[in-house]
C-alpha positions in Angstrom: -5.4 25.8 10.3 -5.6 22.4 8.9 -4.2 20.0 11.0 -4.1 16.0 10.7 -5.8 14.5 13.9 -4.8 11.1 15.1 -7.0 8.5 13.4 -7.6 10.9 10.5 -7.9 8.4 7.5 -6.3 10.2 4.7 -3.2 12.1 5.9 -2.1 13.4 2.4 -5.6 15.4 1.9 -6.6 16.9 5.0 -9.7 18.9 5.8 -11.1 19.6 9.2 -14.7 18.6 8.6 -15.3 15.0 8.6 -17.2 12.4 10.7 -15.6 9.0 11.6 -18.4 6.1 11.3 -16.4 3.3 12.7 -18.1 1.6 15.6 -21.1 -0.5 16.3 -23.2 -1.3 13.0 -26.0 -3.7 12.7 -24.8 -6.8 10.6 -26.4 -9.8 8.9 -25.4 -12.8 6.9 -27.1 -13.4 3.8 -26.2 -16.8 2.7 -29.1 -17.1 0.4 -28.4 -13.9 -1.2 -32.2 -12.8 -1.0 -31.5 -9.2 0.7 -31.9 -7.3 -2.2 -35.2 -9.0 -3.2 -36.4 -8.7 0.4 -35.3 -5.3 0.3 -32.9 -5.0 3.3 -32.3 -1.7 2.5 -35.9 -0.8 3.8 -36.3 -3.5 6.3 -33.3 -4.5 7.9 -33.5 -7.9 9.5 -33.1 -8.7 13.2 -29.4 -9.0 13.3 -25.9 -9.0 15.1 -23.6 -6.4 15.9 -20.3 -6.0 14.3 -17.6 -3.4 15.1 -16.4 -1.4 12.0 -13.7 -1.6 10.3 -13.0 -5.2 11.7 -14.4 -8.1 9.3 -16.5 -10.8 10.8 -13.6 -13.2 10.7 -11.8 -11.1 13.4 -12.1 -11.2 17.0 -12.3 -7.7 17.3 -15.1 -7.6 15.0 -17.2 -8.9 18.1 -18.1 -12.0 15.7 -15.0 -14.0 15.0 -16.4 -16.4 12.7 -13.9 -17.7 10.1 -16.1 -19.6 7.6 -17.0 -18.1 4.1 -20.2 -16.1 3.8 -20.4 -14.5 0.3 -23.2 -11.7 1.0 -23.2 -9.6 4.2 -25.2 -6.6 5.1 -24.4 -3.5 7.3 -26.7 -1.0 8.7 -26.2 2.2 10.5 -28.1 5.3 11.6 -26.6 8.5 11.4 -27.4 11.8 12.6 -26.6 14.5 9.8 -27.2 18.1 9.1 -27.9 19.3 5.4 -26.4 22.0 4.2 -27.4 23.3 0.6 -24.2 25.0 0.0 -22.3 21.8 0.9 -21.8 18.1 -0.2 -21.5 15.1 1.9 -18.7 12.6 0.6 -18.9 8.9 2.1 -15.4 7.3 2.0 -14.6 3.8 2.2 -10.8 3.3 2.7 -11.2 -0.4 1.9 -14.2 -2.8 1.4 -13.6 -6.2 0.0 -15.0 -7.1 -2.9 -18.3 -5.6 -4.4 -19.9 -2.8 -2.1 -23.2 -1.5 -2.8 -24.6 1.5 -0.9 -28.1 2.7 -0.1 -29.0 5.8 1.8 -32.5 6.0 3.4 -33.6 3.1 1.0 -32.1 5.0 -2.1 -29.6 3.1 -4.3 -26.4 5.3 -4.6 -24.0 3.0 -6.3 -21.5 0.4 -6.1 -17.5 -0.3 -6.1 -15.6 -3.1 -7.4 -12.4 -4.1 -5.6 -11.0 -4.5 -2.1 -7.8 -2.7 -2.0 -8.3 1.0 -2.8 -10.2 4.1 -1.4 -13.6 4.8 -3.1 -16.1 7.5 -2.5 -19.8 8.2 -3.1 -21.4 11.9 -3.0 -24.5 11.1 -1.0 -25.7 14.7 -0.5 -28.9 14.4 -2.4 -29.9 11.3 -0.5 -29.8 12.5 3.0 -32.0 14.4 5.3 -31.8 16.6 8.5 -31.3 14.5 11.4 -31.5 10.5 11.3 -30.1 8.5 8.1 -30.3 5.1 7.4 -26.9 3.8 5.7 -27.1 0.2 4.4 -24.4 -1.5 2.6 -24.1 -5.0 1.1 -20.8 -6.4 0.2 -20.4 -9.6 -2.0 -17.1 -11.5 -1.8 -16.2 -15.0 -2.8 -12.9 -17.2 -2.9 -12.5 -16.5 -6.6 -9.2 -16.6 -7.9 -10.0 -13.9 -10.5 -10.2 -11.1 -8.1 -7.1 -9.5 -6.4 -6.9 -11.2 -3.1 -3.4 -11.0 -2.2 -2.5 -13.6 1.1 -6.4 -14.5 1.5 -6.9 -17.9 1.0 -8.9 -19.1 -1.8 -9.9 -22.6 -0.4 -12.1 -23.2 2.7 -9.2 -23.6 4.9 -5.7 -21.9 5.5 -2.7 -23.5 3.9 0.9 -22.8 3.8 1.2 -19.0 3.5 -2.6 -18.3 2.5 -4.4 -17.0 5.6 -8.4 -16.5 6.6 -10.1 -14.5 4.0 -11.3 -10.9 4.6 -14.8 -10.2 3.8 -16.2 -6.7 3.6 -15.4 -3.4 5.3 -11.9 -3.7 6.6 -10.9 0.1 6.7 -12.2 3.3 8.0 -15.5 4.5 6.8 -16.2 7.9 7.1 -18.2 11.1 5.9 -16.7 14.4 4.6 -18.0 17.7 4.2 -17.0 19.8 1.2 -18.2 22.9 -0.7 -20.2 22.6 -3.7 -17.2 23.2 -5.9 -14.2 21.7 -4.3 -10.8 20.5 -4.7 -11.0 16.7 -5.7 -7.1 15.8 -5.8 -3.6 17.0 -6.1 -0.6 15.1 -7.6 2.8 16.8 -6.3 5.8 15.9 -7.8 8.8 17.3 -6.1 11.9 17.9 -8.5 15.0 17.1 -6.6 17.6 18.6 -9.2 15.5 21.9 -9.9 14.1 22.6 -6.4 10.5 22.9 -7.6 7.5 20.8 -7.6 5.1 19.8 -10.5 1.5 19.8 -9.6 -1.4 18.3 -11.2 -4.7 19.6 -9.3 -8.3 18.4 -10.1 -11.4 20.1 -9.4 -15.0 19.6 -9.9 -15.9 23.0 -11.5 -17.7 23.1 -14.5 -15.6 24.7 -17.5 -18.0 27.5 -17.9 -17.4 28.7 -14.5 -13.6 28.2 -14.0 -12.8 31.9 -14.9 -14.1 32.9 -11.8 -11.9 30.7 -9.6 -8.3 30.9 -8.3 -5.9 28.4 -6.7 -3.6 29.7 -3.9 -0.5 27.5 -3.2 1.5 27.8 0.0 4.7 25.8 0.7 5.9 25.8 4.5 8.9 24.2 6.3 8.6 24.0 10.3 5.8 26.4 9.8 7.8 29.1 8.0 6.5 30.5 4.6 8.8 29.5 1.7 6.2 30.2 -1.2 2.8 31.7 -1.8 1.2 31.9 -5.2 -2.1 32.1 -6.9 -3.0 30.8 -10.2 -6.2 31.3 -12.3 -8.2 28.2 -13.3 -8.6 27.7 -17.2 -10.2 24.2 -16.8 -11.3 21.8 -14.0 -7.8 20.3 -14.3 -4.7 22.7 -13.5 -1.3 21.6 -14.2 1.7 24.0 -13.1 5.0 24.3 -11.5 6.0 26.3 -8.2 9.6 26.7 -6.8 9.8 25.2 -3.3 11.4 28.3 -2.0 11.1 31.9 -3.4 10.7 33.9 -0.1 13.5 32.6 1.9 16.7 32.9 -0.2 18.8 31.4 2.5 16.6 28.4 2.7 18.5 25.3 2.0 16.3 22.4 0.5 15.8 19.7 2.9 16.3 16.5 1.5 14.1 13.3 2.3 16.0 10.3 3.3 16.1 7.4 5.9 18.6 9.7 8.1 16.5 13.0 7.5 12.9 12.4 6.7 12.4 16.1 6.2 8.8 16.9 5.1 7.2 20.2 3.5 3.9 21.1 4.3 2.0 22.4 1.1 -1.7 23.9 1.4 -4.1 24.4 -1.6 -6.8 27.0 -1.5 -9.6 27.6 -3.8 -11.1 31.0 -4.3 -13.9 32.2 -6.1 -14.2 35.8 -6.5 -11.4 36.3 -4.1 -13.6 34.5 -1.4 -12.1 31.3 0.3 -14.1 28.4 -0.7 -12.1 25.0 0.1 -8.7 24.0 1.6 -6.7 21.2 1.8 -3.2 20.3 3.4 -0.7 17.8 2.0 2.8 17.2 2.6 6.0 16.3 0.3 9.5 14.9 0.6 12.2 16.2 -1.8 14.0 13.2 -2.9 15.0 11.4 -6.1 15.3 7.9 -6.7 17.1 6.7 -10.0 19.1 4.0 -11.4 22.8 4.0 -12.8 25.3 1.4 -13.2 23.5 -1.2 -11.9 23.0 0.7 -8.8 20.0 2.1 -6.9 20.4 5.6 -6.3 18.7 8.1 -3.4 19.5 11.8 -4.0 22.3 10.7 -6.1 23.6 8.3 -3.7 23.9 4.6 -3.8 21.5 3.0 -1.9 22.1 -0.6 -0.1 18.4 -1.7 0.7 18.0 -3.5 3.9 14.3 -4.5 3.9 12.2 -6.7 5.7 9.2 -8.4 4.2 5.6 -7.2 6.2 2.4 -8.6 5.4 0.3 -6.4 7.8 -1.6 -9.1 9.9 -2.6 -9.1 13.4 -3.8 -11.9 15.6 -7.2 -10.3 16.6 -7.8 -8.2 13.6 -6.2 -9.7 10.6 -5.7 -7.4 7.7 -6.9 -4.5 9.8 -4.5 -2.7 12.3 -6.2 -2.8 15.7 -5.5 0.9 16.0 -3.1 3.5 15.0 -0.5 2.7 17.7 -0.2 -0.6 16.1 0.9 0.9 13.0 3.6 2.9 14.8 4.8 0.0 16.9 5.5 -2.2 13.6 7.7 0.8 12.3 9.5 1.0 15.6 10.2 -2.8 15.4 11.5 -2.4 11.9 13.8 0.4 12.7 15.1 -1.5 16.0 15.9 -4.5 14.0 18.0 -2.4 11.9 16.3 -2.2 8.6 15.8 0.8 6.5 12.8 -0.5 4.2 9.8 -2.4 4.1 8.2 -4.6 1.2 4.8 -4.5 2.1 4.0 -7.8 0.8 0.4 -8.5 -1.2 -1.5 -5.6 0.4 -2.3 -2.1 0.1 -2.0 -0.9 3.7 -3.9 1.6 5.6 -2.6 5.2 4.3 -1.5 6.1 8.0 1.3 3.5 7.8 2.5 5.3 4.7 2.2 8.6 6.7 4.5 7.2 9.6 6.8 5.7 6.9 7.2 9.2 5.5 7.8 10.9 8.8 10.1 8.2 10.2 12.4 7.5 7.0 11.3 4.3 6.2 11.4 3.0 2.6 8.6 1.4 1.1 8.2 -1.2 -1.9 4.4 -1.0 -2.5 3.1 -4.4 -3.7 -0.4 -4.9 -5.3 -2.4 -8.1 -3.8 -2.8 -10.4 -6.6 -5.2 -12.7 -8.7 -4.5 -16.4 -9.1 -6.1 -16.9 -12.5 -5.3 -15.3 -15.7 -8.5 -14.6 -17.7 -10.5 -11.4 -19.2 -12.3 -10.9 -15.7 -8.9 -10.9 -13.7 -6.9 -8.5 -16.2 -10.0 -6.1 -15.6 -10.3 -6.4 -12.1 -6.4 -6.1 -11.6 -5.7 -3.3 -14.0 -8.5 -0.9 -12.9 -7.6 -1.3 -9.2 -3.8 -1.1 -9.6 -4.0 2.1 -11.5 -6.4 3.5 -8.5 -3.9 2.5 -6.2 -0.9 4.2 -7.8 -2.8 7.4 -8.1 -4.1 6.9 -4.4 -0.6 6.6 -3.0 1.6 8.6 -5.4 2.3 11.5 -3.1 4.3 9.5 -0.3 7.9 10.0 -0.4 8.7 6.6 1.4 7.3 4.9 -1.7 10.2 4.2 -3.8 9.2 1.0 -5.8 6.0 0.0 -7.4 5.5 -4.1 -7.6 2.3 -5.0 -9.4 3.0 -8.7 -9.4 4.7 -11.4 -7.1 6.3 -14.7 -8.3 4.1 -15.2 -11.4 0.8 -15.3 -9.2 -2.1 -14.9 -11.8 0.4 -15.4 -14.7 1.6 -19.0 -14.1 2.6 -19.4 -17.7 4.3 -16.0 -17.9 7.5 -17.8 -18.8 6.3 -18.9 -22.3 2.8 -17.4 -22.9 3.0 -14.3 -24.9 -0.5 -13.0 -23.7 0.7 -13.4 -20.2 4.1 -11.5 -20.8 1.9 -8.7 -22.7 -0.3 -8.4 -19.4 2.9 -8.0 -17.5 4.1 -5.4 -19.7 1.4 -3.5 -19.9 1.2 -3.2 -16.1 4.9 -1.8 -16.4 4.1 0.8 -19.0 0.7 1.9 -17.6 2.5 2.2 -14.1 5.4 4.4 -15.8 2.9 6.4 -17.6 1.3 7.5 -14.2 4.3 7.8 -12.4 7.9 8.8 -14.1 9.9 9.0 -10.9 9.8 5.6 -9.3 11.4 2.3 -10.6 8.8 -0.6 -11.4 9.3 -4.2 -10.7 7.0 -5.9 -13.1 6.9 -9.6 -11.5 8.9 -9.7 -8.3 10.9 -13.1 -7.8 11.4 -14.7 -11.1 10.4 -14.7 -14.7 10.8 -11.2 -15.2 9.7 -9.5 -18.4 10.5 -5.8 -18.7 11.6 -4.5 -15.3 13.7 -1.7 -13.7 14.9 -3.9 -11.2 15.7 -7.7 -11.1 14.9 -9.6 -7.8 15.5 -12.8 -6.7 13.5 -15.1 -4.3 15.6 -17.9 -2.7 14.9 -19.9 0.5 18.0 -22.0 0.4 18.9 -22.6 4.0 22.3 -23.5 3.5 24.6 -20.3 3.4 27.5 -22.0 1.3 25.1 -23.4 -1.3 23.3 -19.9 -1.2 26.5 -18.0 -1.9 28.1 -20.6 -4.6 24.5 -20.3 -6.4 25.0 -16.6 -7.1 28.9 -16.4 -7.5 29.7 -18.9 -10.1 32.1 -17.4 -12.8 29.5 -17.4 -15.6 26.7 -16.0 -13.5 24.5 -18.5 -14.9 21.3 -17.3 -12.8 21.6 -13.9 -14.1 22.2 -15.2 -17.9 19.4 -17.5 -17.4 21.2 -20.6 -18.3 20.6 -22.0 -15.1 17.1 -23.1 -13.6 16.3 -20.9 -10.7 14.6 -22.0 -7.5 14.1 -25.7 -9.0 11.2 -24.6 -11.4 11.6 -21.0 -12.4 14.1 -19.2 -14.4 15.0 -15.6 -13.6 13.5 -14.1 -16.9 10.7 -15.2 -19.0 11.0 -16.5 -22.5 13.8 -14.3 -24.5 13.9 -11.7 -21.8 17.7 -11.1 -20.8 19.5 -9.4 -17.9 20.4 -5.9 -19.2 22.4 -4.5 -16.4 19.5 -3.8 -13.8 20.3 -3.3 -10.1 19.7 -6.8 -8.4 17.9 -7.2 -5.0 17.5 -10.5 -3.2 13.9 -9.6 -2.4 13.0 -12.7 -0.4 15.0 -15.1 1.5 15.5 -16.6 5.0 11.9 -17.2 6.5 13.6 -19.4 9.3 11.1 -20.6 11.7 11.9 -22.0 15.2 10.8 -25.7 15.8 7.0 -26.1 16.1 4.4 -28.5 15.4 1.8 -26.0 15.0 3.3 -23.8 12.4 4.8 -23.8 8.9 8.2 -21.9 7.8 10.7 -22.3 4.8 13.2 -25.1 5.4 14.2 -27.2 8.3 13.3 -25.3 11.6 15.9 -24.2 14.0 15.7 -25.4 17.7 16.6 -22.1 19.3 17.7 -18.6 19.1 21.6 -19.4 18.8 20.8 -21.8 15.8 18.3 -18.9 14.3 21.4 -16.3 14.7 23.8 -18.6 13.1 21.6 -19.0 10.2 20.6 -15.6 9.9 24.0 -14.3 10.0 25.5 -16.5 7.6 22.7 -16.2 4.8 22.7 -12.3 5.2 26.4 -12.1 5.0 26.4 -14.5 1.8 24.1 -11.9 0.2 26.5 -8.9 0.9 29.5 -10.7 0.0 27.7 -11.1 -3.6 28.9 -7.7 -5.2 26.5 -7.3 -7.8 23.6 -7.5 -5.0 22.5 -4.2 -3.9 20.2 -5.4 -1.1 18.0 -7.6 0.4 14.6 -8.4 2.0 14.3 -10.9 4.8 11.2 -12.9 5.1 9.5 -11.5 7.7 8.6 -9.1 10.4 6.0 -11.0 11.9 4.3 -14.6 12.6 1.1 -14.6 10.7 -1.3 -17.3 11.8 0.1 -20.7 10.5 3.1 -19.1 9.2 5.9 -18.8 11.9 8.9 -17.4 10.7 8.5 -13.8 12.0 11.0 -12.0 13.9 8.6 -11.3 16.2 5.4 -13.1 16.8 1.6 -12.0 16.0 1.5 -10.1 19.3 4.9 -8.3 18.5 6.7 -10.1 21.0 10.4 -10.3 20.2 11.6 -13.9 19.5 15.4 -13.1 19.0 17.8 -10.4 20.2 17.0 -6.9 18.5 20.5 -6.0 19.3 22.5 -9.1 17.5 20.0 -8.8 14.4 20.4 -5.0 14.3 24.3 -5.3 14.4 24.3 -7.8 11.8 22.3 -5.4 9.6 24.5 -2.8 10.3 27.4 -5.0 9.4 26.1 -5.8 6.1 26.0 -2.3 4.8 27.9 -1.4 1.6 26.8 2.2 1.7 26.2 4.8 4.5 22.6 5.3 4.4 
């Protein structure tokens, strides 16, 4: 029986045989970049210790140095058993930015990108007993690499924070058979009550005729369907009914009120002998757009989201533990929100697991570059494709957002090359995923986009309301300068009846001489509640707006406009804010 244990890093593709490598590693800065020449992978220098997966900039790493070091090294000795019938796969859930790997002084390979999962087959490099694992990570303040809210200056400023360098998510080893299942892409069909499957194996095309895939679907541990299919290629595409065995089973819809999840198992057989097995899950739900409304399961959906940057005071981008992820989701629900806009970060996949199981809707947004050039295009496009494929199976994700506020495409309003790049991101995302809407450039200067989003931090609710309710709807018609320097659409692009979401507003901060927020800071909770309620109400009263996203869930370093502080201590009444969000609800969701 395959069961996801706590801390298992990949909840949508579970196997039993794995080894967590988080913990103490040897660590050294290489500011002169001499490590490869000096062969640190053979002769690791006298070093300090670091606690992986926390980066050296964080307190939880044990180092707590916020200065920039562009070349760093890790070393660990791991006891392994070699099995000639098995493969050993070393997984990195996230390491920023260029990661190079040596096993027992042998170079294995390199990965570029800081936000996606990547893996190396280390089978031919390991030995029985002690094995030396050496890792070099190269990073910089370059604006051409995807960096999200990581600062690109030596000091933090406004809403850009201390950089993240090196390993920042779980590192682990998985044992798999020689021939195994690499991935499974699940697309449940709400209307037809079946599921499209694309399964990838590593089996040579000359051998596939000897293999079969068994697919089993369960709900609450009750078997609903079980079938076998012969392989005719290393990639198998097929369709299976969700329920065949239990005719009285009513398909359970996934929604915020009913986050029902089905289990699905894939078993690889060779000559009728079980070779490999993985478990996943899926939710049966449908996201669609009709008549300027977003529909969930064919019912109008009013989004009440909160912007979440996923930072913690002692561990920055890395969740301090799995309980911290759970706590953040509990806070979101406690304040009356039904969704999270995960801002400029591809979160630990366990976050998506808890959103899936708790019915939290997610807008998934990539970490952006800050320059437009050939290198940034290559970095960004390559990693975005990997991210979409990696997180495709999570039902909680209902929207993809490649770019925020024209970051990395600053001239998109008038530059055809930047517009082409934005549109290419739209089309590549839709090619990978036909089921979810895509917001190509969230906030303003839209090109092709399934949803039109607005960012506005006006603090006067009357002005806020008047801006979006003038009789000519000048903002939507792109006739009026939006947010002082940005129009809602780029170039000749126009509003075409898409749903409209206020995807950033508020950002209200309590008076402080130590931090930063949007607009004039409020002196106390009473003033905060008054402004929060009036701004939120003005959105709700704007009939064509179908949802909102408040900035933001937590304080982050110098940015102090969270509903809770960095340590997740409430700053305001959860009961009052929850009630305001409940009142501002056009649809019963």
